[in-house]
Structures are given as structure tokens and as C-alpha cells.
C-alpha atoms as one frame of an Amber mdcrd trajectory, in Angstrom:
protein
  -2.142  20.311  30.662  -4.699  17.528  30.965  -3.660  14.168  32.378  -4.211
  10.975  30.375  -7.112  10.124  32.680  -8.705  13.512  31.971  -8.348  13.016
  28.217 -10.068   9.631  28.285 -12.793  11.046  30.533 -13.410  13.875  28.066
 -13.572  11.431  25.172 -16.051   9.237  27.063 -18.215  12.206  27.983 -18.400
  13.243  24.316 -18.480   9.873  22.560 -19.691   7.331  25.107 -19.271   3.666
  24.200 -17.364   4.535  21.037 -14.343   5.007  23.314 -12.706   1.616  23.819
  -9.986   0.945  26.382 -10.143  -2.854  26.398  -6.680  -4.476  26.511  -7.297
  -6.363  23.263  -8.205  -3.232  21.299  -5.316  -1.246  22.739  -2.860  -4.017
  21.865  -4.244  -4.423  18.350  -3.888  -0.708  17.598  -0.144  -0.795  18.350
   0.780  -2.810  15.257   0.124  -3.405  11.579   1.137  -6.108   9.083   4.743
  -4.861   8.931   5.670  -6.633  12.161   6.528  -3.304  13.785   4.682  -2.133
  16.905   4.656   1.196  18.705   6.178   1.504  22.178   3.631   1.190  24.975
  -0.120   1.236  24.491  -2.428   4.108  23.499  -4.780   5.861  25.903  -7.885
   4.615  24.108  -9.296   3.600  20.761 -12.075   5.811  19.404 -14.334   3.924
  16.999 -15.696   6.838  14.994 -18.970   6.282  13.150 -19.447   9.789  11.748
 -17.622  12.937  10.705 -18.864  14.543  13.910 -17.136  11.822  15.968 -13.847
  12.565  14.235 -14.245  16.309  14.730 -15.065  15.919  18.405 -12.057  13.637
  18.952  -9.702  16.104  17.310 -11.107  19.082  19.212 -10.412  17.283  22.487
  -6.984  16.199  21.253  -6.102  19.752  20.212  -7.290  21.268  23.466  -5.277
  18.750  25.505  -2.349  18.500  23.043  -2.808  14.747  22.838  -1.351  12.929
  19.798  -3.786  11.156  17.457  -3.044   8.231  15.148  -5.683   7.456  12.537
  -6.288   3.777  11.737  -8.306   1.777   9.259  -7.989  -1.976   8.768  -4.415
  -2.171  10.084  -3.076  -3.772   6.893  -0.241  -1.262   6.429   3.330  -2.431
   5.891   5.351   0.541   7.156   4.154   1.066  10.739   2.402   4.267   9.682
  -0.812   3.737  11.657   0.592   2.244  14.852  -0.539   4.019  18.039   1.640
   4.051  21.144   2.138   5.500  24.611   0.031   8.596  25.374  -1.729   8.602
  21.984  -5.351   8.309  20.881  -5.989   5.643  18.240  -8.739   7.070  16.034
 -10.302   4.230  14.038 -12.452   5.144  11.036 -13.066   1.500  10.097 -16.767
   1.718  11.058 -17.275   4.631   8.651 -17.812   2.280   5.726 -20.791   3.572
   3.750 -21.117   4.270   0.036 -22.844   7.643   0.160 -23.439   8.193  -3.530
 -22.867   6.528  -6.905 -23.257   8.592 -10.087 -22.851   6.394 -13.184 -23.562
   9.406 -15.409 -20.655  11.335 -13.893 -18.446   8.279 -13.289 -17.967   9.076
  -9.607 -18.786   7.744  -6.172 -18.658   9.349  -2.733 -17.587   6.974   0.029
 -16.468   6.878   3.639 -12.866   5.917   4.490 -13.540   2.600   6.262 -15.029
   0.948   3.170 -13.165  -2.204   2.098 -11.651  -1.892  -1.361 -13.137  -5.141
  -2.687 -16.590  -4.399  -1.204 -16.637  -1.110  -3.084 -16.028  -2.836  -6.413
 -18.610  -5.515  -5.688 -21.202  -2.760  -5.207 -20.014  -0.768  -8.231 -20.233
  -3.810 -10.517 -24.048  -3.611 -10.288 -23.747  -0.252 -12.062 -21.254  -1.512
 -14.657 -18.462   0.441 -12.913 -15.246  -0.156 -10.964 -12.562   1.713  -9.011
  -9.180   0.916 -10.529  -6.737   0.749  -7.555  -6.107  -2.955  -6.958  -3.756
  -3.637  -4.020  -2.967  -7.263  -3.245  -4.749  -6.657   0.090  -7.934  -5.490
  -1.639 -10.073  -7.981   0.327  -9.019  -6.419   3.652  -7.640  -2.916   3.000
  -9.804   0.211   3.151 -10.272   3.083   0.736  -9.038   5.493   3.420  -5.919
   3.407   3.924  -5.373   3.283   0.162  -5.535   7.086   0.104  -3.285   7.515
   3.151  -0.472   5.476   1.605  -1.054   6.313  -2.058  -1.610   2.613  -2.777
  -1.100   0.960  -6.147  -1.574  -2.708  -6.934  -1.496  -5.205  -9.759  -3.468
  -3.128 -12.280  -1.792   0.227 -11.812   0.587  -0.012 -14.797  -2.411   0.357
 -17.118  -5.103   1.926 -14.973  -3.165   4.115 -12.543  -2.713   4.363  -8.795
  -4.878   5.968  -6.108  -3.612   9.453  -6.991  -5.137   8.986 -10.476  -8.508
   7.844  -9.100  -9.506  10.429  -6.475 -11.300  13.661  -7.388 -11.835  15.067
  -3.915 -11.278  14.456  -0.205 -13.167  15.526   2.910 -10.481  16.238   5.504
 -10.762  17.052   9.197  -7.850  19.163  10.403  -6.113  18.746  13.739  -8.320
  21.439  15.336 -11.560  19.787  14.144 -12.318  21.971  11.123 -13.758  20.169
   8.094 -12.388  20.929   4.628 -13.838  19.814   1.286 -10.877  19.456  -1.063
 -10.964  18.885  -4.811 -14.021  18.741  -7.019 -16.673  16.579  -8.689 -15.818
  17.739 -12.193 -13.457  16.123 -14.688 -11.400  19.323 -14.771 -10.618  21.623
 -11.869  -7.538  23.761 -11.275  -8.791  26.357  -8.796  -6.032  27.032  -6.295
  -3.395  24.539  -5.201  -4.075  20.806  -5.589  -4.463  19.937  -1.916  -6.240
  16.681  -2.782  -3.077  15.269  -4.328  -1.056  16.591  -1.386  -3.190  14.652
   1.091  -2.944  11.414  -0.921   0.056   9.537   0.453   0.461  11.874   3.441
  -0.044   8.978   5.906  -2.279  10.815   8.378   0.144  13.693   8.991  -2.039
  16.445   7.459  -5.519  15.543   8.671  -8.069  12.746   8.934  -9.725  11.623
   5.699 -13.452  11.252   6.418 -14.768  11.025   2.866 -13.595  10.690  -0.721
 -15.025  11.461  -4.139 -13.674   8.727  -6.384 -13.097   8.711 -10.121 -14.653
   5.560 -11.581 -14.289   3.604 -14.816 -16.714   1.586 -16.891 -16.183  -2.152
 -16.634 -13.738  -3.144 -19.346 -15.554  -4.789 -22.283 -14.233  -7.828 -24.101
 -12.216 -10.800 -22.973  -9.293 -11.370 -20.637  -6.247 -13.355 -21.666  -3.681
 -14.616 -19.144  -0.099 -15.491 -20.049   2.201 -17.524 -17.815   5.861 -17.589
 -18.806   8.677 -19.319 -16.956  12.352 -18.461 -17.282  15.522 -20.176 -16.068
  16.293 -17.277 -13.716  14.916 -14.030 -12.386  17.185 -11.788 -14.465  15.931
 -13.401 -17.667  12.338 -12.838 -16.509  13.090  -9.199 -15.672  14.701  -8.667
 -19.085  11.629 -10.182 -20.707   9.293  -7.848 -18.806  11.389  -4.860 -19.900
  11.163  -6.157 -23.489   7.359  -6.242 -23.248   7.340  -2.609 -22.142   9.781
  -1.640 -24.908   7.556  -3.389 -27.482   4.828  -0.813 -26.833   2.214  -3.300
 -25.631   0.292  -2.317 -22.491  -0.852  -5.323 -20.424  -3.329  -4.788 -17.608
  -1.188  -6.862 -15.224   2.442  -7.946 -15.400   3.725  -9.653 -12.245   7.118
 -11.266 -11.673   7.963 -13.872  -9.023  11.525 -15.008  -8.375  12.425 -18.637
  -7.698  12.253 -18.449  -3.894   8.867 -16.736  -3.774   7.398 -18.987  -6.483
   8.532 -22.144  -4.687   7.143 -20.903  -1.350   3.715 -20.168  -2.828   3.576
 -23.533  -4.587   4.269 -25.256  -1.260   1.632 -23.165   0.517  -1.033 -23.951
  -2.092   0.017 -27.616  -2.406   0.868 -27.192  -6.087   3.433 -29.192  -8.028
   6.904 -27.775  -7.266   8.233 -25.431  -9.964  11.489 -26.110 -11.786  14.345
 -25.281  -9.379  15.625 -21.760  -9.992  12.759 -20.859 -12.313  11.118 -17.435
 -12.213   7.677 -16.652 -13.568   5.917 -13.791 -15.289   2.116 -13.680 -15.081
   0.575 -11.237 -17.528  -3.028 -10.319 -18.342  -4.424  -8.398 -21.275  -7.964
  -7.091 -21.371 -10.386  -5.132 -23.522 -11.247  -5.471 -27.220  -7.586  -5.923
 -28.179  -6.851  -8.604 -25.570  -6.198 -11.364 -28.121  -3.872  -9.329 -30.325
  -1.966  -7.971 -27.332  -1.603 -11.425 -25.779  -0.302 -12.792 -29.069   2.277
 -10.011 -29.368   3.390 -10.388 -25.727   3.754 -14.157 -26.144   6.032 -13.554
 -29.136   8.205 -11.176 -27.125   8.430 -13.597 -24.197   9.335 -16.563 -26.383
  11.999 -14.501 -28.128  13.403 -13.737 -24.664  13.698 -17.452 -23.877  10.488
 -18.023 -21.947   8.309 -21.132 -21.879   4.936 -19.535 -22.586   1.312 -20.632
 -22.122  -1.723 -18.463 -22.956  -5.061 -19.089 -21.239  -8.424 -17.936 -22.607
 -10.259 -19.066 -19.463 -11.069 -16.378 -16.868 -11.125 -18.848 -13.978  -7.738
 -20.224 -14.949  -6.459 -16.652 -15.164  -7.682 -15.916 -11.655  -6.061 -19.129
 -10.402  -2.731 -17.986 -11.818  -3.126 -14.579 -10.166  -3.991 -16.288  -6.879
  -0.449 -17.629  -6.908   0.847 -14.057  -6.976  -1.651 -12.797  -4.386  -0.586
 -15.578  -2.008   2.945 -14.198  -1.714   2.622 -12.684   1.782   1.110 -15.727
   3.526   3.723 -17.875   1.789   6.500 -15.737   3.252   5.166 -16.430   6.738
   5.950 -20.107   6.201   9.644 -19.267   5.701  10.093 -17.297   8.931   9.478
 -13.693   9.891   9.455 -11.367   6.881  10.324  -7.689   6.623   8.189  -6.850
   3.579   9.758  -3.998   1.637   8.801  -1.810  -1.286  11.123  -0.035  -3.732
  10.597   1.146  -7.293  13.023   1.659 -10.165  12.590   2.698 -13.807  11.221
  -0.303 -15.684  14.356  -0.576 -17.820  16.401  -0.888 -14.597  14.443  -3.897
 -13.292  17.094  -6.473 -14.358  19.833  -4.405 -12.694  17.785  -4.159  -9.500
  17.449  -7.940  -9.340  21.220  -8.129  -9.745  21.536  -5.813  -6.736  19.168
  -7.973  -4.685  21.289 -11.045  -5.457  24.413  -9.100  -4.424  22.831  -8.016
  -1.126  21.852 -11.626  -0.428  25.428 -12.807  -0.997  27.221 -10.031   0.855
  24.903  -9.934   3.883  24.106 -13.637   4.099  20.337 -13.106   3.978  17.450
 -14.574   1.984  15.319 -12.070   0.054  12.453 -13.670  -1.926  11.146 -10.960
  -4.233   8.061 -10.276  -6.321   7.576  -7.289  -8.578   4.856  -5.350 -10.313
   6.994  -5.636 -13.416   4.669  -3.421 -15.430   5.727  -0.384 -13.418   9.070
  -1.340 -11.837   7.772  -1.730  -8.263   9.562  -4.516  -6.333   8.665  -6.139
  -3.012  11.791  -7.727  -1.518  11.062  -9.838   1.577  13.888 -10.078   4.115
  13.464 -13.419   5.916  14.821 -13.874   9.452  14.266 -15.742  12.717  13.778
 -13.839  15.970  11.940 -14.188  19.250   8.915 -11.971  20.014   9.187  -9.314
  22.712   6.976  -9.113  25.802   4.127  -7.772  23.661   4.427 -10.574  21.088
   6.064  -8.303  18.494   9.040  -9.460  16.435  11.391  -6.665  15.358  13.896
  -7.081  12.537  17.453  -7.461  13.886  20.347  -5.132  13.022  21.853  -7.311
  10.279  18.517  -7.315   8.410  18.336  -3.523   8.541  21.942  -3.336   7.312
  20.963  -5.444   4.305  17.849  -3.328   3.750  19.940  -0.150   3.908  22.220
  -1.524   1.186  19.231  -2.471  -0.978  17.481   0.890  -0.548  20.611   2.778
  -1.563  20.965   0.523  -4.607  17.430   1.455  -5.703  18.245   5.153  -5.334
  21.457   4.742  -7.374  19.388   3.229 -10.185  17.133   6.296 -10.268  14.446
   4.705  -8.115  12.525   5.510  -4.964  12.302   4.121  -1.422   8.615   3.286
  -1.621   6.202   2.807  -4.493   3.012   2.151  -2.535   3.539   1.109   1.105
   4.535   4.549   2.376   7.285   5.717   4.721   5.636   5.331   8.136   8.221
   4.482  10.779  10.267   1.922   8.904  11.555   4.138   6.053  11.842   7.545
   7.728  15.601   7.303   8.359  16.246   7.214   4.590  13.790   9.928   3.578
  16.318  12.760   3.453  18.628  10.606   1.306  16.020  10.608  -1.448  14.486
  14.053  -1.001  17.562  16.073  -0.066  17.782  18.434   2.912  15.913  21.349
   1.325  12.889  19.374   0.128  12.768  17.369   3.366  12.651  20.619   5.358
  10.009  22.137   3.050   7.753  19.102   3.361   8.095  19.086   7.128   7.129
  22.766   7.300   4.063  22.067   5.132   2.856  19.512   7.688   3.119  22.188
  10.385   0.811  24.480   8.406  -1.874  21.811   8.578  -1.028  20.716  12.127
   0.719  23.504  14.087   0.751  21.538  17.362   2.240  18.447  15.744  -0.379
  16.076  17.180  -1.257  14.155  13.998   0.652  10.882  13.685   3.803  12.264
  15.332   7.066  10.495  14.616   5.773   9.044  11.337   7.336   9.869   7.943
   9.487  12.760   9.238  12.032  11.947  11.935  14.478  14.343  13.549
């Protein structure tokens, strides 16, 4: 068995200056935006710039049985890409090229380190766009979107990452390169390994390329509707009524009173009415006006104070309020940012459960929701001192409250995570949702891809 020094020496011999062992880089690779950090520091950070770099790293890791954690921009919220003691942090952030754009076939081939928003800026020149729209689009990478199965504000109408990827180039733990999926609209040859890799959080292989399914830019106008309600349950009932009315908005976001007030303070806006919750809804395409009119009727019938904007800039300003949620939470204390989904009709009941958890556990949980698809982001606010590495871990009473909330989502027919992934933070509840048999089957599938268990060990599946 090679020693850690030997492993780093082998990496340096093969990859030279792309192997980084500076204290700052090692410390940065331990954590993501969740607030969680891995124990200890990794052996080194490999800044891969090519598929060959990734293959060489994994061949060395396999030969020495050294764990590897793949990283992108580090914007994850579940601790899924945090590298710790005795591990290699394999960064693909510098692999950020657009390799091919085919407007005639509505596809693009890209590297994993490409920033989501940069991709769409480039595609706009061709009259195209890639639909996944996470709130972190200005900083998150395509590879990270694929690893977590990301969603975003537009996914209720335009789908999530799983709906927008045709193929994946994947390097296995032993360094072999696989080309999964296809470039055609249809393709059912063999098992759908592309979909299996999406959302697998680095446990099956390293994504080094992706063939993306694109859309034409949506023609017509955009209409933005802002509706305030006396409380969050009323807003949730109104969003469910919009869905039941058969109208399909492009965006439908809900902010409860605590989150709305925090964002208004952060952006120096006039304080909202105390206790008020807000729905922000956008319609697009040729039917934008008719759909906005119908949605406004539904919202007013549900008791909302409704305003419809025909101005794109005003619409973006209203959405900026929603996109500012995470920095606003930082002004309230330390936030454990969570992610559960329930059937859209169960959204009002889930907000009732959040209020119950707040009362019974004595915690504050400002919450926003992608109301168009039932995906909620409860934020557990707490005060705690950082450890010796500057990391602040959520205390036991916060996890007790989170446990109660997660189980409530499952009782309502929901799921533990809609788009953030399992990582480290959710793994203890995984078997509660999947059941023993499916949990065991999924774990055995990961071993078929990675027999030595060196890819992102300890993430998603815990003993």
C-alpha cells in the first residue's frame, strides 16, 4: 500500500503543477455552501484541465486505493463534494469549454466546469438556451448540476437536468472512459446509464463531458405577477389553485413572511406588510398575456393583492428578490439550507408542518418554495461558534427539528431532496425513503461501477 507521500509524488510526476497542496486550496476543498466540512484535509487538489488528467488521476488512485472526491465550483448544499483526510480532491472547474454547438440538432457538447450562466450567454448568440435554472446559476457548473440532478426556478415548465441531458462522458474509477447516451432525439439501446449517472453525486464516476439537449429561445413576451397574501398558507393554497386551474407558468415562487422580510432588509427595500407572504409568477411565450390574466384571476379569487407587470426589467427585479434568499439568510445567523419536495396539492399542509416544527422545537425556519413543482427550501437558523477550521456545524437541536420536518415531508408523499442531493447531510434518512431493499440494491449498483469504493466514499450511502 502506498503512503500518502507516495501518492502525492505519483500525482506530481504525472500531472506536474496541476497538483496543488497549498493550505488555502486544501482548506477550500473541505467545504461547500452547506456549512458542513469534511474531517481533516485532503492529500492534494488536482486541477484537471483535460480528460487525460482525470484518467491519470483515477489510475493512480485505483492503483494506490486512494479515495477521490470530484469537485466543481463548491456551491453544493449537502456536503457531497467535500474532500477530507487521506483523499484526493479532483477539481474539474478548469475544464470549462463549449466543445460544440449544433443549432440544427438542438444540442451542445460541453465540459463539466462550465458555469451555467456562461453557457446560456454563449447559446443566446445562436437563439438557444439550456433550460435548467438553479438559483446559483451565476456560480454553479454544468457538471455540478448533473451530479446533483439540479432543478431551479424554471423547472416546473421546462424540466430539470435529467430532462436536458442526452449523453455523458464518464471516467470510471479505474480510468476507463465511457460515452453514455446519444446525440439523437430517440435512443433506447441498452439500459439508460445516462439517467443513472445524473444525480449520482460522484459515486459512479467522474463526468468529463456532457451532450446537452437545448431549446430555442422562447418567442413572445414575459409577464410577471406579484401577489401578496396575509399568510403563507393562503399563498400556498393560491399556488395549488393555479396548478389546478390548468395554467402552466414558467416560474412560480413562494416566499414566506420571514424570508420576504429578510430579503427586503438586505436589498434596502420598503418593509413588507408584517406576516405577508408573496407569490412571484412569470408567464412566457405567445400566450403570456392570456395566461397571466387567468392566473391573476385565480390569485385574486384566493384573496391575493395582485399586480401584473409587462416590463421585463421590473420582472427581473422581482425575481432578484427571490434569488437573494440565501444571502439574506446569512444576515439572520447561520443557516442550514434544506430541500424537500411534496406533491403540489400538499404544499399548504407542508407549510402547516413547518409552522408546527417551529413551535414544538423552538426554532426559526424561513422558507421559500418552487411552488410550481412543490419543492421547498426550509432554512433552519441558529447561532454557533466555528470550530478550529472556521466551520460551523448545526447543533443537535437543529438536526432534531430537521428530522421532524423530513419525516413530515415523507408522510405527505414527498421526498427528502428535490435538487440539492443527499451528500453527507441527508444520508441518515435515505433508507427511510427508499426502504431496505432498494437502498441495498442502489448500494450494490455503485460497487459495480466502483468495486474498490474509492469514489466519494461516505457520501449518499452510509453504513
